[in-house]
Structure formats: structure tokens, C-alpha cells
N, C-alpha and C positions, 0 to 999 in steps of 0.2 A: 478560543477552542483547546480544550486540554484532554486526555486518554485519560478513560477510566481506570482504575488500578484493577478492578475485574474485565477489563475488557481484554479477548483474547483476539478477535477477528475482528476487522468490518469490511463486509463484503460491498463492492458498488454493484449496482444495476443500471440498466439503460432498458426506459419505457418508453413505447410507442407514445407521442402524443401529437395529436394533428395532423398526421402523418408521416413525424419527423421521430426519429430518434433522439431523448432527453437524457441526459445523467441525470439518477436520481440524489438527493440529497446526501446519501454515505459517498458517493464520488467525489461531491463536494468537500467533502469533509477529511476524505482521504488527501486529497488535491490541498488544501489549507496545511493540512498534520504536516505534511512533506516538504510544500514550499516554505512556512512560517516558525514550524516548531522543531522539526526532526533534522541532524545532521545526517547526512549522507559520507557514509562510510565504506563502501565497496559497491563495484559492479559484478555482475555474473559475469562471464566471458562470454555468453550469447546475448548480455544486453538487455533479456528481457525483466532479468529481478534485479533491485537494487535493498542492498543492508543499509540501515539510517538504525542512528542512537538518539534516545530523549537525553539530553543534555542535563534536563530535571531530574532524572531517578537512574539512567544510566541503563535501560532496559532496550534491549534492540529489535530492531520492526523490519520487515522484509515487505518491500511492495516487489508487488509481481501483477502479470496479467494472466489469471490461469486459464480463462478462455481464450487463448492466443489465436485458435484456429479464426475467427470471427473477425471483418476487416476492421483494420486501426487497432487491434490487439483485444479487444473486447474493454470491459470494465474492469476496473482497478480494485486489488484487493491488499489490504494492509493487515500481517499479522505478526503476532508478538514473537519470537523467535528467543529461544537459550543463548547464550554467550556461545557454549562449546558447541551447538549447532551451526551458529555464526560462523566460530574460526573453523571447523571443520567444510565446511561451503565455500566460503569466502577465501 
């Protein structure tokens, strides 16, 4: 499972199925990429955002929970960030 060269962001979503919240395929893809392919580089001071790097091409990816007001932090998002933005923030 790799990242498409043209992909900028992967948005996870929670779905209500049979009365319970279930992660969609994008959530599973994000978690697999973070666990198996990307290297953790840095964590934001509040701990909600994490910077990862793809060892194959050097691109930086930010893992976050933009809907953090939802219980459990909400579904994850993985987005490409420039090296400059990564160095500024982390």
C-alpha cells in the first residue's frame, strides 16, 4: 500500500453502521501507512499532530485529527507538507 504521487491528502471518515461508529477505508489506509511505511520524524508540542517521512522519496506527511473536538479525536487525516513547512512547524 503506497501513496500515489499525485495524492495530497487522505481524509478519514467515521460512518454509522448498524448503530455503531466504524472507520472507513481511508482511516484504515492512513493507519497502515503510518504503522508500516512512514517514519515518525517529530510530534507537535500538544501531541495531536505528527510529522512522518516517506523513506522511499523523502516526502513529508503530517498525521492529524482536524475534528479533534469529536470524542476520541475524530478520524485521522494524512497530508503532504513541504520540507519548509515541516521545519517551521516541527
